[in-house]
Each structure stands twice: as structure tokens, then as C-alpha cells.
N, C-alpha and C positions, 0 to 999 in steps of 0.2 A: 444430425449432428453426430460427431465421433464422439465415443464414451469419454475421452479426455476434454472434450468441449464442455461437458455438462457439470453442474454441481450435483452432489448427489441428490436423489430424490428427496424432497422434504427439507433441503437444507438450503434456504435462499438467506440473503443478507439480513432480513428481518429475523430469521430463525437463529442467526449467529448472535443476536442481541443488540442489532443496531437501532431498532425501534426505539423511540422515545429516550436517546441518549443513555441506554441502560448500561452504565459503567459496571455494574455489579457483575456482568458477564464477561467483562474485559479479560479476565485470566483464562476463562474457557476459550474465548476466541483467539487470544495469543496463542494458546498451545496448538490450535489448528494452523496458525500462521506459520509456527515454528516446526511443524511436523514435516519433515522432509519426506515421508512416506505417504503423505496426504496428496490428493489429486491437485494439479496446478490451479484448477478452477476454485477449489476449496480454499486454497491458500490466498489467491487473489480476492476472493469474496471476503475472507476474513480481514485482509488488510484494509479493503474498502469500509468494512464494518467497524474496524477500530477508529477509522477516520471519522465516521458518522457518530461515534460515541463520544468523541471530542475529549478523550481521557488524556491528559498531558503526559501521563506516566509512559505512554506508548511512543512518544516523540523519539527516544533515542534508538528504539529498535526499528521503527520504521525508517528512520535516517540511515542506520546501518544497512538495511535491505536495499534503500534507494542507491546508496553509493556502491554496494557491492554489485549490482546491475551494470554499472559502468566499467567493470573489469572485462578486458577484450577476451577473457577465457569464460566469461559468464554462460552458463547454460541458457537455453531457451526459457526454461522454467524460472531461473533466477532473473532473468530479464522481465518476464511477465510479472513475477511478485514485486519487482523493483519499480515497474511502472505504476503498479497498483499502490504501492507505498508512497510514491511521489504524490499520486492522486489524493491519498490519505492525508499527507503532509500539507497539500494544497488546502483540503478542506478545513483542517485545523488551523492553518496559516498562523503559526507561532511569530513572535516578533523577529526572531532570527532565521526566518525561513530563507532568505537569500544566501546566507552563510552556509546553511544546511545543504543547499542545492547548487552551491558555486561550482563545485567539481563537475556536475552533471551538464553545465552549460558550454563545457568546453568543446571545441570543434572535433575533437578526436572521439568524443561519445557518440554512440548510435543515434541517428536521427530521432528515432521513436522515443528514446529516453530523454534526450535533449528537449525535444518538443514538449514532452510531459512536464519537464522541469520549467521551461519557459511559461506554460500554460498555468501551472500551479502558483506561478509568482504574480500573475495577473487576475487569476480567479478570485472572486470575493469570499471571504472566510464564512464558513457554515457554522462555526463554533463561535460562541461568545465568551 
């Protein structure tokens, strides 16, 4: 693995607070997600962890990141974080998921992101 392909040693999804829907860790995980100086692998793991926490307070930020990845000028890191955010939204599966992801389903959106949005819409919710 290349250094950018790894999450920092000792920092797995469970360590980010995703285990047992530990919402009390959400603010710390959110800081990792929003830290532009963090490794992309850490930021994507943070997005996945927030989805696993099922914290509705994170829906708006995850939606923003997902939509930002659709920008034709988005960086590879923004796209990776956006795809992870789409997955997290799919895990949470809010009632308005289709409207949150509507712009990502356009034919002009990158195939990877569009596919993630389509999958998120049909995957079963992991949150209650």
C-alpha cells in the first residue's frame, strides 16, 4: 500500500467511534472529516463512521460533501470523501435521501459518484 492508501496506524473505523453507534464521539469524528490537512483515508473513514453512528445531526454536512464531489473541478480527494459521504447517507437512509442525492444522479456526474448515489438509494437502512 502507498502511504496515502492507509489509515493512520491504530485509527480504524471503530477507533473513530463508529462502534455501538457511539454518537458522543461524533464531534471528534466530524473534526477529522472536516480537516483538509488530514489524510484522505482518514477523512473517508470518518465519513463512514458518521454514517455508522446514525447521528442525524451529520446529515447536512454529509450531503454538502456528497454534492461537492459532483463539481467537475472537484479534486480526487473531494471525490473520495464525497463517495464516502454518499455511502454514509445510504447507511442512515433519511426519508429525504432521494432529494439529497438527486443532483448526483444526473448523467453529467462522474460514473463512480452516480453509481454510489444509485446504490445508496436501494441499500437497506442501517439506522433505525
